[in-house]
Every structure is written in structure tokens, then in C-alpha cells.
N, C-alpha and C positions, 0 to 999 in steps of 0.2 A: 186278738182278732176274733177269737171264738165268741167272746162276750159281745163284741160289736155286732157280729152277724146275728146273734140271738136278739139283740136290741132292734136291729133293722127289721128282722122278721116280725117282732112284736109290733113295731110301728106300722109295718105294712098291713098287719092284721087289724089292728085297732084303728089306724088312720087318724090318730089323735095324740097330741102331746099337750097335757094340761087342758086348757080350753081351746087350743088351736087345732084346726083340722088340717091334716097333712095333705098336700096336693101332689108333691113329687120330691124326689131326692135330687139335690143339686150337685153334691160332691161329697167326698170322704177323704179325710186326712189323718195325720198322726194324732191329732188332738180330739177328733170326733167327726161327726157327720152333720152336714148342712142340708136342711129341707126348706122347700117353699111351702108355706102354710097360709091359712086364712084365719083371721081373728073374727069370729062370728058376731062379737058384740058390736063392732063398728064396721064390719065388712072391709077390713083392710088387709092387703097381702103383706106378709112379713117373711123374714128369713129366720129360721130357728137352727141354732147350733147346739148340738148335744155333746156332753162330755161324760164318758162312762165312769162310774164310781166303783170299779173293781179293785178296791183297796182294803187293807186290813181295817178293822173297826176303829182303832185309835186314829190312824191316818185319815180315815174317812171323815171323822168328826172335825179334825183340824182343817181339812180341805173344805168342808161345808162352811165353816166359819169364815175362812179366807175368801171363799167363792162369793158368798153373799156380800161381804164387805167390799171386795174389789169390784164386783159387778155393779153394786150401787154407786160406787165412786165413778166408774166409767159411764154409768147412766146419766150422770150430771153433766157430761160433756155435750154441749149443744153448739155445734160449729158446722158451717157449710161443708167442710172437708172431712168430717168425722161421721161415720155411720151411727145413727141414733139407736140407742137401746130402749126398747119399750117395756120389757118385762123379763124377770128371772124366776126360775123355779127349780124344783128337784123332786125326784121320786126315790124309791129304794135303790134303783140301779143306775140312775144317771141324773145329771144336772143339765139344765138347758137355759139358753138365752134367746129371747125373741127380739129381733132387731129390724131395722129398716131394710126393706127389700129393694135391691138395685137391679134393674134390667140392663145389664151391660157386662162386658168382658173384664177380666182381671188384667193387670199389667203383665202378668206372666203369659197369658194367652196372646196379648198383643205383641210381646217381644218374640215369642215363638213363631208367630205368623209373619211379622214384618222385619225382624232383626233390629239393627240400630235405628234409632229414631232421629228425625231432623233436630237440629240444635234447639230451635225455638220451642218445639213441642216437649223435648226432654227437660229443658230448663223450666218451662212453665209447669210441668208435672211436679218437678222437684220443689218448685216454689209453693205450690198448693200443699204438698206434703209437709214442708217446713212450717207453713202457717198453722196447720193442724197440730203438729208437734209442739209448737210454741204455746198454743192455747192449752193443750193437755198438760204440759210441764208447769204452766202457771197454776194449774189446779192440782198439782201434786201427783199426776198420773204419768208413769213412764211406760211406753209401749212394750219394749223389750223383744219385739219380734217383727221389726220392719223388714219386709221382703215383698217382691212383686206379687205373690198370690194374695197378700193382704191389702193390695191397692186395687180398688175397683173404679172403673170409669163409667159413669152414668151415661147411657146411650141417649137419654132424652135431653139432658142439660149439658153433657160434656164435662161435668165437674169430676174432680178426682176425690175419692172417698177412702179414708183409712178405716180398716176394720180390726176387730179382735184386740181392742185395748184392754190390757190387764190380764188377758187369758194366758199369755206366756208366763207371767208371774205366778198365776194360779198353779200352773203345771210344773213349775221349776223344782219343787220339792217332792213331787209325787211320782214322777217318772224320770229316771236318769239313764235308762238304757240307750245304747247307741242308736237304736232304731227310732227313738223319739227325736233325734237330732237331724235325721236325714231330711234334706230340703231346706233347713234353716242354718246350718253351720257356716255356709258361705257368706252370710250377712251378719254374723256375730261380731261384736267388738272384742278387742284383745282382753279386756277385763272380764267379759262374759266367758271367754274361752278358759281363762285362768281361775274362774270361780270367785272373782272378787266382787265387792259391792258395785252396783251400777246406778247411774243417774241419767239425766237427760242427754248428757254427752255421748252415752252409749247409743241412743237413738240417732244422734247426729252422724256417728260413724256408719251405722247401718244405712242411713239415707244416702251417705256418700257412696256406699257400695252399689246401691240401686241406681243412682245417677250415673255412675261409671258404666254399669251394664246397659243403661238406656243409650249411652253415647257410643260405646264400643261394640255392644252385642254380646258380651260375656262378662261375668263377674271378674273383679281384679285378682281374686285368689282362686285359681283354678285347681283342677286335680280330681281324681276319682276316689282316692282313699281319704277317709275322714281324718286320719292322723296328719297326712300331708297338707290338707286344707287348713287345719287348725294351726299347724306350724307356720305356714305362710302368713296367716293373719297376724300372728304375734311377732314374727321376726322379719319378714321380707318387705322391702319397699314396693310401692305401686308404680308400674310403668305409666308415664304421662300419656294423657289422651292425645296430645298434640303429636306424639310419635306414631300414633295409629291413624289419626285423621288429620290431614294437612290443613283442612279448612276450619280447624278449631279456633273459635274466637278468643281473643285475649281475655284473660281472667279466669277461664275454665280450669286450667291446671292449678292456679293458686287456690281457688275455692275447694277443689277436690283434695289438694294437699293438706289443707286445714281440717277438712272433714275426716280424712283417713289417717290422721296422725296417730301413732301407736300409743302415746300417752294422752290421757284425757285433758290434761292441763294445756296441751298444745293445740287442742281443737277449738272450735267456736265455743265460747262459754255458754251460749244459749241459742235456741233456734231462731229467735228474733233477729240476731245479727246475721245468721245464715240467710234468712229470708230477705233481709235488706240487700245483701250482696247479690243474691240471685235476681232480685227485682232490678237492681242497677244494671246487671249484665243483660237482662232481657229488655229493659227500657233505658238505655244510656241517656244521661242528661246532656243537652247541648252546651258547648263551651261558650264562654263570654264572647270570644272573638266571632263565633258564628251568629251571635245575636245582633252584632252591629250591622247597620245597613252598608252595602257596598258603596253607594253614592249618597252621602249625607245631603239633605236638602239645603239649598242656598238660603241665606238670611234675606230678610226683606230689603235691606240696604243694598246687598249685592245684586238682588234681582232688579231693583230700580236702576242701578248703574248699568247693568248688563243690557237690559232691554231699552233703556232710555238713551244710551249713547248713539245708536244709529239715527234715531229721530232727531237728536240734538245736532248731529253732524249735517244732516240734510237741511235742517232749518238754518244752521249757520251759513252753509254754502248759498242757500237761497237769498238770505238777507244780504250776504256779502256781494252777491251779483247785483242785487237791486241798488245797494248803496254805491257800488263802484260805477254803475251806469249813470246814476244821478250825479255823482261828483264830477265825472268826466264831462258830461253835458254842461254842468254848471260852470266848470272852469273855462270851457270854450265860449259860452255865450256871455256870461257875466263874470269876467276875471276879477273885477274890483269888489264884487259883492261878498267875497269870502270873509272880509273883515267886519262885515255888518252883522249884527245879531238880529235874526228874524224874530218877529213878534208872534211866538207860538206858545200856547198855554199848556199843551199836553206834556206831562212829565217825561215820557219817553223821548219826545223830540227835543225837549230842553236838554236832556242828557247828551243826545247826539251833538247838538250845537256846541255845548260846553267842551265836549271831547275834541271836536274839530277845531274850535277856537284855541284850545290849549295846545293842540298839536301844531297849529299854524304859528302860535306865539313862540314855541320852542324853535321853530325853523327861523323865524325873524331874529330871535335873540342870538342865534349862532352866526348869522350873517351880519357882521359889524364892519364899519368902514376900516379899511386897512387889512382886514382879514378875509375879505371876500375873494372867493375863487369859484369860478363857475363849475357846477357839478354836471356830470353827464346825465342825459335824460333817463337812462336806466336806473341810476341811483335815486333820482328824485321819484320816479315811479314806484320803486321798491318801498321807499319811506312812506309814500302815500298809501300804498297797499297795507302796510302795517297799521297805519292810523285807521284805515277803514275797518280792518279786522277788530281793532280795539274798540272802535265805536259800536260795531256790530255786537261784540261780546257784552259790552256794557248795557246795551239795550236788552240783550237776552237776560242779563242778571237782574235788571229792573223788572222785567216781566215775571221772572221766577219769584222774586221777593214779594210780588203781589199775591202769590199763592202759598209760598213756603217761607220758612225761616232761613237764616244764614247758615244753619247747620244741616240743611237738607243736602243730600248727596249731589244733586244737580247744581245747586248753588256753589257748593265747595268745588266741584269740577270746573265750573265757569270761572271762579276766582283763580284757580290754578292756571287756566289757559290765559287769562288776562295778565297774570304775573309773568308767564313765560313770554308772551308777546312784548310786554314792556321791557323785559330784560333783553330780548332780541333787538328791540328798537334802540336801547342804550348802547349795546355792542356795535350795532350798525353805525350809530353816530360817532362812536369812538374810532372805528375803522376809517370812516369818512374824514374825520378831523385829522387823523394821522396821515392819510393820503394827501390831504390839502397842504399840510405842513411840509 
């Protein structure tokens, strides 16, 4: 800390790091100090993170090589959710990274002020972090230090930005004192705690810890002592979020269980799969049943039958009334003219005449000498009414055929009614014949 204070005093006096003019100090952590600065070449505001090089000469050379290599690799990451690195450099006493300046709070500040976040906000933040990690892992960069202070929320655009890619890896072999771990151990993966090699699945574990804290308001592995925290990370299972928040959506516990698995092989194999599950949780797809209309539309045939039947019934009743009145008057005035065929050329009236003649012929054929028995007036009238309905329907069928084919629904319906009346007429004649016998 003495070296850091000396460097800070030097920066305050000189007000310059490399070509960058220092404007103010933004914060200070275990790995260095962050300043807001101005790049005078293009008049752009940047954030500069300094890393003190208070190391033995041999370790310093190794660190410088790794620093340049890792910083250049991280500088190639161009992603909406990753802070852009503009420049890297070093002096005799420190190394520095000039990066994109974000005017917004860190996730740590947001959690301290607001506590647990709404589910949609927490899942969306984790989704953006997973997208950033997937992109970095595809380019061979593992973050190694995912935690709320390294997540910045851009106040202008609202986008989540990950910072400090590769810096934890740079520092891993230079400082091993417990003081360097304070603030980070709660988010370490079990393999990090045990000093084993790490890959992208270690970042997935740390992201799971951050998501858990966003939902519950505290990290899953609590405690004040460093030893106790590390022991819980390696050995103790995590309490389900649903046991703390009753309004937990389905799927949250399953995602966190995979992220926080103790063994890397039991976690998500890559951040792409994690991002996909988070996106599905945030934007569930509708099921097939919900896409079906509640009332499917009627076909054209059903529509024609449904809307045409009332009109057809009214028309049939009207024609039946007219024909009935005509026949009654005709039977009273000209009783002998029913057997005569009128000279009418209209096809519809010809059909009526044929129907009436055919019906009369059937009546005559059934009244033979020796078998004659006088029928009651009601039975004769009923038979006449059936004949009138048949004639009326046949007229209707002829009119329909002038516009439609025999397969049209209205024609088919009329044929069915004619068949029903003809069957009813035969049954009536059988009953009448049985009564007469």
C-alpha cells in the first residue's frame, strides 16, 4: 500500500499517465487504482487501470511479458457487453490499461442500494453476462474474476458491461497473499480454490454465484472468515432460491444447480448453452396448443348451409302456401281438370304438372274395383299435402340446378328432403292400405 500511495501522489502531481491526462480517481482495489482520464489525441474520455510492479526483477520481467500478451488478447474482444480496451502501456513502477469509460454504477453498488433484484432484471443481467463470456471463451479468453464490482451498467444505454478480462490471470502468480483474495473468494470456483487449472466453466460457476446474489441479496457461500468461505465453496451445497423467494419462476433452481455444480463436468459445458436457457426463461416460447384458435373458422360449405337454411325454409313455406291455395281452388272449381295436362312451356311448371299427374295416377292405381274403400277426408287431405310439398321441393330443386350443380349443398339438402317426403308418403300409403284391409 505504501507503493500505491507513492504512485497516487506521483499521478496527482504529474496528472498524466502516458499520453492520457488524469481527470480524477474513480476507485482503488487490491489490483490497482482506476482513474478517469482524457485522451488528448482524439479528445475521448477513458478509464485507466494501473497495476503496480513492486516485484523482484525476474518476476517483473515475466509479468511484463504476460501482461502485454494477455492485454493484447483481451483488446481483441469487441462485444456489446465487454468493455473495450483502447491501449496498454507500462513504466518503471506500474503497468496500465486504457479502456472504455462507462458513466454508470457497478452491480455491487446497485445490490448494496437496492438489495435483491426483480427476477426479469436479474435474469436479463445474467443473460448479457453469459453472452459476453461465450464470446470471450470462443476467443480463448477466460475472465477468472467474475464478481459484481466487475459488472458495470451503462447509465446511458442500460447495457451490462464486463470489465477486467485477463487481469486476474495476470495477477494469479504475482500476489498470493490473503489480502489479495479479499472481495473475490466468494465468487471463486472450487477448482480455483484448490489451485487447479481453470477454463470457461470456472467463469460459469462465478456467474452462477452472481446470479444467486442478484436474486437472494447475498452470495450463496457466506461467512466472515476466508477459510470458512473457501470450505463452503468446495464442500457445501447451495440452498435453493425457491426456498428463499416463493415467487421463484420454474427453471431458476435448475439453471443455478447446473452453474454451481462442484465438478466442472456437471456444469454447463459452455456459456452459449447457459445463455440459451436464460433466454428461454426470460422469453418462454408459446406452446402449440396456445397457438390454435379457440373457435376455428367454418368452411365455405358449412357457411352456405348454415346461412342458407333459414332462407330456404321461408321460401319453401311461401311456395307451399301458394300451391296449396291454388290446388284447393282448382279442386273446387274444376274437379275434372286435374287429369288434363295444361299446355305450359315453362320447365318449372312442367315439372309441377308431372309431379301432380304422377301423384294422381298413384291414387287412381290404388283405388281398383273390389278394393275400393272410402277414405276419411283427413287422410286424403294429408296425402294431398305431401304431394304439394313434393311438388314444391322439386320446383326448388329445378331452380337451384339452374345456378348450381347437383353437388351443391343446397341441392343436396333439397334432394334429402324430397327423399324423406317420398318415404313418408309410402309409409302413409302402407298404413292406409292396412287400415282399409
